[in-house]
C-alpha positions in Angstrom: -19.1 -29.4 47.9 -19.3 -27.1 51.0 -21.2 -24.4 48.6 -23.4 -25.7 45.6 -25.7 -23.2 42.9 -27.1 -24.7 40.4 -29.6 -22.4 37.8 -30.0 -19.6 40.9 -31.6 -16.4 39.7 -33.3 -13.6 41.9 -35.9 -10.5 40.3 -36.7 -7.2 42.1 -39.8 -6.9 40.0 -38.5 -7.0 35.6 -35.0 -6.3 36.8 -33.1 -9.4 37.2 -30.3 -8.9 39.7 -28.6 -12.6 39.5 -29.8 -14.2 36.4 -29.5 -18.1 36.3 -25.5 -18.3 37.6 -23.9 -22.1 38.6 -20.6 -22.7 40.6 -19.3 -24.7 43.5 -16.6 -23.9 46.2 -14.8 -27.0 47.3 -13.7 -27.5 51.5 -10.0 -26.0 51.7 -10.6 -23.5 48.7 -10.8 -19.2 48.8 -12.4 -18.1 45.9 -12.5 -14.6 45.1 -16.2 -12.9 43.9 -15.6 -10.5 41.5 -17.7 -7.9 40.0 -17.9 -4.1 38.7 -20.7 -2.6 41.2 -24.5 -3.6 40.5 -23.4 -7.0 39.4 -24.9 -9.3 42.2 -21.7 -10.4 44.1 -24.1 -8.8 47.3 -27.3 -10.6 46.7 -25.4 -14.0 45.3 -23.9 -14.2 48.7 -26.7 -13.2 50.8 -29.2 -15.7 49.1 -25.9 -18.7 50.0 -26.1 -17.1 53.7 -30.7 -17.4 53.8 -30.6 -13.8 54.6 -32.8 -13.2 51.2 -34.5 -16.0 49.0 -34.1 -17.1 45.7 -36.9 -16.1 42.8 -35.1 -19.6 41.7 -33.2 -22.1 41.2 -31.2 -24.3 44.0 -28.3 -23.3 46.8 -26.8 -26.3 49.5 -24.6 -25.3 52.4 -22.3 -28.6 53.1 -25.6 -30.6 51.4 -28.0 -29.3 52.8 -30.5 -27.3 50.9 -31.0 -23.2 52.4 -34.6 -22.9 51.1 -35.5 -26.2 53.4 -33.4 -25.6 56.4 -31.8 -22.2 56.8 -31.3 -21.9 60.5 -28.7 -25.6 60.2 -27.1 -23.9 57.2 -26.7 -20.5 59.2 -25.0 -22.7 61.9 -22.4 -23.8 59.1 -21.7 -20.2 57.8 -20.0 -17.1 59.1 -20.9 -13.6 57.8 -19.2 -10.5 57.5 -21.8 -8.2 55.0 -20.7 -5.3 53.2 -21.7 -2.7 55.7 -20.4 -4.9 58.7 -23.8 -4.1 60.4 -22.4 -3.8 64.8 -23.9 -2.8 67.6 -22.5 0.6 68.4 -23.0 1.2 72.0 -21.3 -2.4 73.0 -18.3 -3.4 74.3 -16.3 -5.6 71.9 -15.7 -8.3 74.3 -19.4 -7.5 74.8 -20.8 -7.9 71.7 -19.0 -11.4 70.6 -19.7 -13.2 74.0 -23.1 -11.9 72.8 -23.1 -13.4 69.4 -21.2 -16.6 70.9 -24.5 -17.0 73.2 -26.3 -16.7 69.8 -24.8 -19.8 68.6 -24.1 -21.3 71.6 -20.5 -21.3 71.7 -19.1 -23.6 74.2 -16.3 -22.3 76.7 -17.6 -18.6 75.6 -15.3 -17.0 77.7 -12.2 -19.1 76.3 -13.6 -18.4 72.9 -13.8 -14.7 73.3 -10.1 -14.8 74.4 -8.9 -17.0 71.2 -11.0 -14.5 68.4 -9.6 -11.1 69.8 -6.1 -12.5 70.0 -6.5 -14.2 66.4 -7.2 -10.2 65.0 -5.6 -8.3 67.1 -8.0 -6.9 69.3 -6.1 -6.7 72.1 -5.6 -3.1 72.6 -9.5 -2.2 71.8 -11.2 -5.4 73.0 -12.5 -3.0 76.4 -13.6 -0.1 74.1 -16.9 -0.3 72.6 -17.3 -0.7 69.2 -18.0 3.1 68.3 -14.7 4.5 69.2 -13.2 2.7 66.8 -11.7 3.3 63.7 -13.6 1.2 60.6 -10.7 -0.9 60.4 -10.7 -1.7 63.9 -14.4 -2.3 63.5 -13.8 -5.1 60.5 -11.7 -6.9 62.7 -14.5 -7.5 65.5 -17.3 -8.3 62.3 -14.2 -10.2 61.5 -14.2 -11.9 64.7 -18.0 -12.7 65.0 -17.8 -14.1 61.4 -15.7 -17.2 62.9 -16.6 -16.8 66.7 -18.7 -20.2 66.3 -16.2 -22.2 64.1 -18.6 -22.2 61.1 -17.3 -25.1 58.1 -18.1 -22.0 55.1 -16.9 -18.1 55.8 -18.8 -15.5 53.5 -16.9 -12.2 53.2 -18.2 -8.8 51.6 -15.3 -6.6 51.3 -13.6 -7.8 54.7 -10.5 -5.7 54.3 -12.5 -3.0 53.7 -10.8 0.6 55.4 -7.6 -1.3 56.3 -3.5 0.4 56.3 -1.2 -1.6 54.7 -0.1 -3.2 58.4 -3.6 -4.4 58.4 -4.0 -5.7 55.2 -1.2 -7.9 55.5 -2.5 -9.5 58.9 -6.0 -9.7 57.6 -4.2 -12.0 54.7 -2.9 -14.2 56.3 -5.4 -14.7 58.8 -7.8 -15.8 55.7 -5.1 -17.9 54.0 -4.9 -19.5 57.6 -8.9 -19.8 57.7 -9.0 -21.7 53.9 -6.1 -24.4 54.7 -9.4 -26.2 56.9 -12.5 -24.0 55.7 -14.6 -22.8 52.7 -13.6 -19.3 51.6 -16.0 -17.2 49.0 -15.1 -13.3 49.6 -15.8 -10.7 47.0 -13.8 -7.2 46.7 -12.5 -4.9 44.4 -8.4 -5.0 45.4 -7.3 -7.4 42.8 -3.8 -7.3 44.2 -6.0 -8.9 47.5 -7.7 -11.7 45.0 -3.7 -12.0 43.0 -2.7 -12.4 47.4 -5.2 -14.8 49.0 -7.7 -16.5 46.4 -7.3 -19.7 44.3 -9.7 -19.2 42.1 -11.8 -15.7 40.7 -15.7 -15.7 40.0 -16.3 -13.0 37.8 -19.5 -11.6 37.3 -21.4 -9.2 35.2 -25.0 -8.3 34.6 -26.2 -10.9 36.8 -24.1 -13.6 35.3 -20.7 -15.0 35.1 -18.6 -15.0 32.2 -15.5 -16.2 34.0 -14.7 -19.4 36.5 -11.0 -20.2 36.8 -7.8 -20.4 38.7 -6.1 -17.0 39.2 -2.8 -17.9 36.9 -5.1 -19.9 34.2 -7.1 -16.8 34.0 -4.8 -14.4 33.2 -4.4 -15.8 29.4 -8.1 -16.5 28.6 -8.9 -14.8 26.0 -9.4 -14.1 22.9 -5.3 -13.3 21.8 -2.2 -13.8 23.3 0.9 -11.2 23.7 4.0 -12.3 23.3 7.5 -10.4 24.4 10.6 -11.1 22.2 14.2 -9.9 21.7 15.7 -10.2 18.2 19.0 -9.8 17.2 19.7 -8.9 13.9 17.4 -6.7 11.3 14.2 -6.8 11.7 11.0 -4.5 11.1 7.4 -4.1 12.0 6.0 -4.6 8.7 7.6 -8.2 8.2 5.8 -9.6 11.8 2.5 -8.5 10.8 2.9 -9.7 7.2 2.6 -13.0 9.3 -1.2 -14.4 9.1 -1.5 -14.8 13.3 0.1 -10.8 14.0 -2.2 -8.3 13.8 -0.1 -6.3 16.3 3.4 -5.3 16.9 5.1 -2.9 19.6 9.0 -1.9 19.7 10.3 -1.9 23.2 14.0 -0.9 23.5 16.7 -1.6 21.1 15.5 -5.3 20.5 12.8 -5.4 22.1 9.6 -6.9 20.4 5.5 -7.1 22.0 3.5 -9.3 19.6 -0.2 -9.4 19.8 -1.7 -12.7 18.1 -4.7 -12.5 16.0 -6.7 -14.8 17.7 -5.9 -17.8 20.2 -2.5 -19.2 18.8 0.7 -19.8 20.6 2.6 -17.2 19.6 5.7 -18.9 20.7 5.5 -20.8 17.7 4.7 -19.0 15.5 7.4 -16.1 16.3 10.0 -18.8 16.7 9.3 -20.0 12.6 9.1 -16.4 11.8 12.9 -15.5 12.9 14.1 -19.3 11.3 13.0 -18.4 8.3 14.5 -14.5 8.2 17.6 -16.3 9.7 16.9 -14.3 13.2 18.6 -15.4 16.1 15.7 -15.0 19.7 17.6 -13.6 22.7 14.5 -13.5 24.2 11.1 -15.5 23.9 7.9 -15.2 26.8 5.0 -15.3 26.8 2.8 -12.1 28.7 0.8 -12.6 31.8 -1.7 -10.0 31.9 -2.6 -8.5 35.3 -5.7 -10.1 36.9 -7.4 -6.4 36.5 -6.6 -6.1 32.9 -8.7 -9.3 33.2 -11.2 -8.1 35.1 -10.9 -5.2 33.0 -11.5 -7.0 29.8 -14.4 -9.3 31.0 -16.6 -6.4 32.4 -16.2 -3.6 30.6 
């Protein structure tokens, strides 16, 4: 595993910002790290990157304990913090050369050229960073995070401030990077997670409340919902007599949204209901919740 976190805890005084969390991220995996403000996302990322120490627990990056060899693990990590601290009086190319020298990047001029082209900074490369828009500053931050070709990429709100066209370009770049590296990113944009991530970890009040593939997570809850279209006379009260059904809503002329009472396969329940009442099912499908709905239900 590229990132291994075991029983990680961080206290600020008596307040637990991160409370005994465990997870891992494999090479070639893009994981979304989600949670409401103050949930412990940025604190966890800062501990993984070695910027702040953990109160308890273990973190390994590429098999190396962060608390044993922080410098070596930092060489293997590319990090874009949430506030994207940059030297605003430096020129874009000058700044990337400066960062590259700190990492002892070979063939630095060529590598800087590659990064400028890769993140779309060609037009702005000769400007001072302080003159750039927020979106282009994000690109500079992403370029500095990958200039040393790290094995692990930690991105805290990487697309903040980007316009729709830039969003598409940066998402595609992150996807390409994720094919050969480990990427862990935090964001509040659920569509971004659905577009980029293979897996989602959701944290609430310092504890992990979900850790699942994005497709699986959309079905995980204490109830299921199906949409069914039925030919023939049927009434709401008939559905509600079925023990496994707790809620029914009419949709159009023949459609019904049916919610289960507990975690059951409603498709079987509805099929049996239709057979017992001599009804013909025209459409029957399991309703997939949006990731935003999942997030709200787990963190409210």
